[in-house]
C-alpha positions in Angstrom: 9.2 -2.6 -14.7 6.6 -4.6 -12.1 7.5 -8.0 -13.4 11.6 -7.2 -13.5 12.0 -6.0 -10.1 14.0 -8.7 -8.3 14.3 -7.2 -4.8 10.4 -8.0 -4.7 9.6 -11.7 -3.3 6.0 -13.1 -5.0 4.8 -12.7 -1.2 5.5 -8.9 -1.2 4.2 -8.8 -4.8 1.0 -10.2 -3.4 0.8 -8.1 -0.4 1.7 -4.7 -2.4 -1.3 -5.9 -5.0 -3.6 -6.2 -2.1 -2.8 -3.2 -0.9 -3.0 -0.9 -4.1 -6.4 -2.7 -4.9 -8.1 -2.2 -1.5 -7.0 1.6 -2.0 -8.3 1.8 -5.5 -11.4 0.1 -4.9 -12.1 2.6 -2.1 -12.0 5.4 -4.5 -8.9 6.8 -3.6 -5.6 7.9 -5.7 -2.5 7.0 -4.9 1.0 8.4 -5.0 4.4 6.4 -4.5 8.0 8.0 -2.9 10.6 5.7 -3.0 12.4 7.4 -0.1 13.9 10.3 -2.5 11.4 11.3 -4.6 7.5 11.0 -5.6 7.8 9.0 -8.5 3.8 8.6 -9.2 1.2 11.2 -8.1 -2.1 10.9 -7.3 -2.7 8.2 -9.8 -5.7 5.5 -10.1 -3.8 3.5 -12.5 -3.0 0.2 -10.9 -0.2 -1.0 -13.3 1.5 2.2 -13.1 1.5 2.4 -9.3 3.1 -0.9 -8.8 5.8 -0.4 -11.5 7.0 2.4 -9.1 7.3 0.0 -6.2 10.8 -1.6 -4.8 13.2 0.5 -7.0 14.4 1.0 -3.6 14.8 -0.9 -0.4 11.6 1.4 1.2 8.3 3.0 -0.5 5.9 5.4 1.0 2.5 4.8 -0.6 0.1 7.7 0.1 -3.7 7.9 -0.6 -6.0 10.8 -1.9 -9.6 11.2 -2.2 -11.0 13.0 -5.1 -10.3 16.4 -3.9 -6.8 15.8 -3.5 -6.9 15.3 0.5 -4.6 13.4 1.8 -5.7 10.3 3.9 -2.7 8.7 5.3 0.4 7.0 4.3 1.4 3.3 4.3 5.0 2.4 4.7 6.4 -0.6 2.7 9.9 -2.2 3.5 11.0 -4.7 1.1 12.9 -7.6 2.2 11.7 -8.0 5.8 9.8 -11.4 5.1 9.3 -13.2 1.9 5.9 -14.2 2.5 5.1 -10.3 2.5 3.4 -10.6 5.8 6.0 -7.8 6.9 5.9 -5.8 3.9 3.8 -3.2 5.4 5.8 -1.6 8.0 3.7 1.2 9.4 0.6 3.2 8.4 -1.2 6.2 9.6 -3.1 5.3 12.3 -6.7 6.6 11.2 -9.8 4.8 10.4 -9.2 4.6 6.6 -5.6 3.1 6.9 -6.4 0.8 9.9 -9.3 -0.6 7.8 -7.1 -0.8 4.9 -4.7 -2.6 6.7 -7.0 -5.1 8.4 -8.7 -5.9 5.2 -5.5 -6.7 3.7 -4.3 -8.8 6.4 -7.4 -11.0 6.6 -9.2 -9.7 9.6 -13.1 -11.2 9.9 -15.3 -8.2 9.7 -16.5 -8.9 13.2 -12.9 -8.0 14.4 -13.0 -5.0 12.5 -16.3 -3.9 13.8 -15.4 -4.9 17.5 -12.4 -2.2 17.4 -14.9 0.4 15.7 -14.0 0.5 12.0 
């Protein structure tokens, strides 16, 4: 369960929450793959999504629009840095995922506009 996961630090928990919030606030659903199987499929239930994270050392969070079209994946590696800044090890290089990543990492809107997001 989300509160009971020992592998996840407070910083990682915070960053994972920010990621899922950003995905859901933009109208996407999320699927979670724990490196072995898809444990959550196209959900908009934040608690369910978060509860599926950190059951292994890595997770893949894929986002989908309302039509079921995939718009990219975020790769989460647990245990890189306790403050959570290195939780997102990689993500799809597209406009949507780049904007989500920049938003949760705290880049100012001016920087986002400068690079065309």
